[in-house]
Every structure is written in structure tokens, then in C-alpha cells.
N, C-alpha and C positions, 0 to 999 in steps of 0.2 A: 488678444488686444483689447484694451478697455475702451469704454465709450468716449472718454476725453481724447484719447489719441486718435480715434476715428474722426471725430469732429475737427481735430487739429488738421488732419489730412484733407478734410473737406474744405477747410479754409485755404490751405495751400493750393488745392486744385482750383478753387474759385479765383484765386489771385492769378494763377497761370492762364486760365481761360480768359479772364478780362484783359490781361496783358497781350495775349495773342490776338484777341478781337481788335485791339487798338492798332494792330499792324496790318489789318485788312484794308485793301484798297477798294474792294467791292462793298458798298454800303449795306447791302442785304446781308452778306456774310458777317460784317461787323455787328449789325443789330442782332442777328440770331445768336452769335457767340456771346455778345455782351449780355443778352437776355438770359442765356443759360448761366453765365458766370454770376450775374446779379441774383438769380434764383438760388444758386448755391450759397451765396453770401446771406440771403434771407434765412435759409435753413440753418446755416452756421451761426448767425447772430442770435436766432431764437434758441438754438441748442445750448449756447454758452451764456445765454441771458444778457447778451450785448444788444439791447433793444435799439439804441441809436444806429448800430450797424445794420440791423434788420430793416429799420424804418427807411433809411437813406436808400438802401438797395431795393426795397419794395417800390419806392418812388422811381428808381431807375428802371425797374421792370415795367412800370406803367408807361414811362417815356418810350422805352424800346417797343412795347406793344403798339402804342399810338403811331409811331413812325413806320413800323412794319405794316400796319393796316393801311396807312396812307400810301406807302410805296406800292403795295399790291393792288389797291383800288385804282391808283393812277395808271399802273401798267395794264390792268384789265380794261379800263375805259379807253385807252389809246389803241387797243388791239382791234 
């Protein structure tokens, strides 16, 4: 299997992971899955030199990280 086909499958996997994340009712699960999908899209975008795809998804990674940190800090301070 050549490199281009592997990266194509990474793109498909990223799409599926993001789609599944958007079906989560638990916000923590949504953020974690979305983070993973966005990270896959960053790798995919860089690999195929689609820099706008990588940039937007890197921004999404930062957003997911921000909210995950916020969620975990709020849950630990209320305990």
C-alpha cells in the first residue's frame, strides 16, 4: 500500500471520528473524540500539503484542549 493511500485512509478515519464525536451527548466524550479527529486531520492536512485543512484543525485542537482543561478544572474544584 503506498503512502498516498494510507493518508487517504487517515482522512477517512478522521472524518468518521469527528462525525461520531458530534453524536455524543456527554461533552467530555465529545471533546476527547473531536480532539482525536482534529489531530488526525492536522496530520492528514500536513501529509497531503493541504495547509488550510491542517490550520483549521489545529485551531480546533486548541479549542478542544481549552474546554477539556476547563471541564476538568471545574470538576476538580467542585469535589
